[in-house]
C-alpha positions in Angstrom: 103.1 104.8 84.7 105.5 107.5 83.5 105.3 106.3 79.9 101.5 106.3 80.0 101.5 109.9 81.4 103.9 111.0 78.7 101.9 109.4 75.9 98.6 110.9 77.3 100.1 114.4 77.5 101.7 114.2 74.1 98.4 113.1 72.6 96.8 116.1 74.1 99.6 118.2 72.7 99.1 117.0 69.2 95.3 117.1 69.2 94.2 120.1 71.1 92.7 123.3 69.5 95.1 126.2 69.7 92.4 128.8 70.2 90.5 127.1 73.0 92.8 124.5 74.5 96.3 126.1 74.6 95.9 127.9 77.9 94.4 124.8 79.6 97.2 122.7 78.2 100.0 125.1 79.5 98.4 125.1 82.9 98.3 121.3 82.8 102.0 121.2 82.1 102.8 123.6 84.9 100.6 121.6 87.3 102.5 118.4 86.4 105.8 120.1 86.9 104.8 121.4 90.3 103.8 118.0 91.4 107.1 116.6 90.1 109.2 119.2 92.0 107.2 119.2 95.2 107.4 115.4 95.7 111.0 114.4 96.7 110.3 110.7 96.0 109.3 111.3 92.4 110.5 108.4 90.1 113.3 109.3 87.6 111.2 107.9 84.7 108.4 110.4 85.7 110.9 113.3 85.5 112.1 112.1 82.1 108.5 112.0 80.9 108.0 115.6 82.1 111.2 116.6 80.3 109.9 115.3 77.0 106.5 117.1 77.5 108.2 120.4 78.3 110.5 120.1 75.3 107.6 119.5 73.0 105.8 122.5 74.5 108.8 124.7 73.8 108.9 123.5 70.2 105.1 124.2 69.9 105.4 127.7 71.2 108.3 128.5 68.9 106.4 127.2 65.9 103.4 129.4 66.8 105.8 132.4 67.2 107.2 131.8 63.6 103.7 131.6 62.1 102.2 134.6 64.0 104.0 137.8 63.0 101.6 140.0 64.8 102.2 138.6 68.3 105.7 137.1 67.6 107.4 138.8 70.5 104.8 137.6 73.1 105.0 134.0 71.9 108.8 134.1 71.9 108.8 135.4 75.4 106.5 132.6 76.5 108.8 130.1 74.8 111.7 131.5 76.7 109.9 130.9 80.0 109.2 127.3 79.2 112.8 126.9 78.0 113.9 128.0 81.5 111.6 125.5 82.9 113.1 122.8 80.6 116.5 123.7 82.0 115.3 123.4 85.6 113.8 119.9 84.8 117.1 118.9 83.3 119.0 120.0 86.3 116.6 118.2 88.6 116.9 115.0 86.6 120.7 115.1 86.7 120.6 115.7 90.4 118.4 112.7 90.9 120.4 110.4 88.7 124.0 111.4 89.7 123.7 112.2 93.4 122.5 110.0 96.2 119.5 111.3 98.1 121.1 110.6 101.4 124.6 109.9 102.7 125.2 107.7 105.7 128.5 107.2 107.5 130.1 103.8 106.8 132.1 102.2 109.5 135.5 101.2 108.2 137.0 97.9 109.0 140.5 97.7 110.5 143.3 95.5 109.3 145.7 93.9 111.8 149.1 93.8 110.3 151.1 92.9 113.5 153.0 96.2 113.3 153.1 98.4 116.4 150.4 101.1 116.8 146.7 101.2 116.1 145.4 98.9 113.3 144.9 100.9 110.1 141.5 101.5 108.5 140.7 99.6 105.3 139.3 101.8 102.5 139.0 100.0 99.2 140.7 101.7 96.2 137.7 101.0 94.0 135.4 102.8 96.4 137.6 105.9 96.4 137.6 105.9 92.6 133.8 105.5 92.4 133.1 108.3 94.9 135.7 110.6 93.3 134.2 109.9 89.9 130.7 111.1 90.8 132.1 114.4 92.2 132.8 113.8 95.9 135.6 115.8 97.3 138.2 114.1 99.5 136.7 115.8 102.5 133.2 114.4 101.8 134.7 111.0 101.2 136.4 111.2 104.6 133.0 112.1 106.2 131.4 109.2 104.4 133.9 106.7 106.0 133.9 108.4 109.3 137.7 109.0 109.2 139.9 112.1 109.0 140.8 113.5 105.6 144.5 112.8 106.4 143.6 109.1 106.5 142.0 109.4 103.1 145.1 111.3 101.8 147.4 108.5 103.0 145.3 105.9 101.2 145.3 107.9 98.1 149.1 108.0 98.1 149.3 104.3 99.0 147.0 103.4 96.1 148.7 105.8 93.6 145.6 107.8 93.0 147.3 111.2 93.2 146.7 111.7 89.5 142.9 111.6 89.9 141.7 115.0 89.1 138.3 116.4 90.1 138.1 118.1 86.7 136.5 116.3 83.9 138.7 115.1 81.0 137.2 117.0 78.1 138.9 118.3 75.0 138.6 121.9 73.9 136.4 120.9 71.0 134.0 119.1 73.4 133.8 122.1 75.7 133.2 124.4 72.6 130.3 122.2 71.5 128.7 122.4 74.9 129.2 126.2 75.1 127.9 126.8 71.6 124.8 124.6 72.3 124.1 126.6 75.5 124.6 130.0 73.8 122.3 128.9 71.0 119.4 128.3 73.5 120.0 131.2 75.9 121.5 134.0 73.8 125.0 135.4 73.4 124.9 137.6 76.5 125.7 134.6 78.7 128.9 135.0 80.6 131.4 132.6 82.3 129.5 132.2 85.5 126.3 130.9 83.9 128.3 128.6 81.7 130.2 127.2 84.7 126.9 126.6 86.5 125.5 124.8 83.4 128.5 122.6 83.2 128.2 121.6 86.8 124.6 120.8 86.3 125.7 118.3 83.7 128.0 116.7 86.2 131.1 118.2 84.6 133.8 120.2 86.4 135.9 122.4 84.1 138.5 124.9 85.0 137.4 128.5 84.9 140.3 129.3 82.7 139.2 126.8 80.1 135.6 128.1 80.2 136.8 131.6 79.5 139.0 130.4 76.7 136.1 128.4 75.2 133.8 131.4 75.4 136.4 133.5 73.6 136.7 131.0 70.8 132.9 130.5 70.4 131.8 134.1 70.8 134.8 136.4 70.4 132.7 139.5 69.6 130.5 139.6 72.7 133.5 138.6 74.8 135.4 141.6 73.7 132.3 143.8 74.4 132.1 142.5 77.9 135.7 143.3 78.5 135.0 146.8 77.2 132.6 147.6 80.0 134.8 146.4 82.9 135.1 149.0 85.6 138.4 150.7 85.5 140.1 150.5 88.9 142.0 153.7 89.8 145.1 153.7 92.0 144.8 155.7 95.2 147.2 158.7 95.2 147.7 161.8 97.4 150.9 164.0 97.2 152.1 164.1 100.8 151.2 163.4 104.5 148.3 165.4 105.9 147.1 166.0 102.4 143.9 164.1 103.0 142.4 162.6 106.2 139.6 160.0 106.1 137.0 160.1 108.8 134.2 157.7 109.5 132.1 156.1 112.3 131.5 152.3 112.7 128.1 151.2 114.2 128.7 147.5 114.7 128.4 148.0 118.5 125.3 150.3 118.3 123.1 147.7 120.0 125.1 148.4 123.2 125.0 152.1 122.6 128.6 152.3 121.4 130.0 154.0 118.3 133.6 153.7 117.1 135.0 156.9 115.5 138.2 156.8 113.5 140.4 158.9 111.3 143.4 157.9 109.2 145.9 159.8 107.0 145.6 158.8 103.4 149.3 159.0 102.5 150.9 157.3 105.4 148.0 155.3 106.7 148.7 156.6 110.2 145.8 156.4 112.5 145.1 160.0 113.7 142.4 158.9 116.2 140.4 155.8 117.0 138.0 155.8 119.9 134.8 154.1 121.1 132.2 156.6 122.3 128.7 156.2 123.9 127.2 158.7 121.4 127.3 159.7 117.7 127.1 163.5 118.2 128.9 165.9 116.0 130.5 167.6 119.1 132.1 164.3 120.0 133.7 163.9 116.5 134.8 167.5 116.6 136.6 167.0 119.9 138.4 163.9 118.6 139.4 165.8 115.5 140.7 168.8 117.4 142.7 166.6 119.8 144.4 164.9 116.8 145.4 168.3 115.4 146.7 169.6 118.7 148.8 166.5 119.1 150.9 167.3 116.0 150.1 171.0 115.6 149.1 170.5 111.9 145.8 170.8 110.1 145.1 168.5 107.2 144.8 170.1 103.8 141.5 168.3 103.2 139.2 165.6 104.8 137.0 163.0 103.3 133.8 162.1 105.1 130.4 160.5 104.3 127.1 162.3 104.4 126.5 161.6 108.1 125.3 164.6 110.2 128.0 163.7 112.8 130.6 165.3 110.5 128.9 168.7 110.2 131.0 170.5 112.9 134.3 169.0 111.6 133.5 170.2 108.1 132.7 173.7 109.4 136.0 173.8 111.3 137.9 172.8 108.1 136.2 175.5 106.1 137.1 178.1 108.8 140.7 177.0 109.0 141.5 176.2 105.3 139.0 178.4 103.5 135.9 177.9 101.4 135.7 177.0 97.7 138.9 174.8 97.7 137.4 171.5 98.7 138.4 171.6 102.3 136.1 168.7 103.0 134.9 166.1 100.5 131.6 164.5 101.3 131.0 161.3 99.3 129.5 157.8 99.8 131.3 155.5 102.1 132.3 153.4 99.1 134.8 156.1 98.1 136.2 156.5 101.5 138.5 153.6 101.0 141.3 154.2 103.4 139.1 154.3 106.5 136.9 151.5 105.2 140.1 149.3 104.9 141.0 150.3 108.5 137.6 148.9 109.7 138.7 145.5 108.2 141.6 145.5 110.6 139.7 146.7 113.6 136.7 144.3 113.4 
C-alpha cells in the first residue's frame, strides 16, 4: 500500500504542470503528511514513503529556485519550509522504529539459591544489554522490570556491565561528518543545542563537550563569532558596608493578601529588615526602612530599588537625607537588583 502511494505521488511529481498543478501538489503533500502524523498507528513503510515524497519535493523546489532568478528568494524560502518538514518526518520515523509504542511492566522471576533471605530476582544480562543499547536509562529499566534501581545496579555489577556507556561509540571523524551534513542543510548559524537534538533524533548520544569540539573543527569561524557575542558577566562590588542597600517586595503570597518586604546590605549581605505585611503601601515600606536605620543609627549611602510605587517615600527620604544629584537611590529593573533577588531564593 505504501509503495503504491509512493509511486502514485512520484508520478504526479514528475508529470504535473508547474504553472497549474504545483500548488495543488504541495497541498496534496501537506495533506498526506497531516494524515501520517495524526494517525498514531501509521505503518512505518507509509512514513518512509512520505519521506521520499517530501525529499523529492524539496529537490524540485530548489531546482525551480535555481532556474528562476526573479523569484529566487521566495522559492528558496518555500524549500526551507519543506526541508523542516522533511526533518520532522525523519524524526517521526526514527521514533517509530527505535522506540516501543508502549512499555509494560514485566514481572521478574525469582531464583531460589538456598541462601538465607529473600530469593533474588532474575534479570537476564542479554535483556539489560538490549534495553541499554536502544537508549533506556537504568531507572527506566528498573521500572520495566518492576524492581528498584539498586537491584538493577547489583545485576550490572554481577554481570560485569559497568563499562556499558549510554554514549554512542563514535569517532571524531564520524561526528564531524554528521555535523557537516547538518550544517550544510540548515546553515552555519546552528549552535550546539540544535546539533545535540539532531544527534538524539538519530538515536545517538554524544557528550556535549564532543559536540562543541566537533562544531569548532567543522565551522571555526562562526564558532568564534558566537563566542564574541557572549554576555560579559560582571562581578558585584561595593566599597564598604552601608554603601548600598537593596530593597524589594515579594508577592508570592498575594492571593492571601500578604506581601513580604525585604532589605539587604550589598557588601555584607546582612538582612536589614524582612517582614510580611498585609499591604503594599509606600508608608509601610518607609516605616520598615526607618526602623532599620534607627536600629544602627546609620543611613545607607545609596539604595537600589525597582520601579514599584511602594518605594516612592523611601526614595524621597534618601534624597532628603543624602542629597539630590548624587544617585541617592537607583531605580532599575529587578534583574539588576541581584542581592535581594538572591535573598528571595533562600526565603522561598
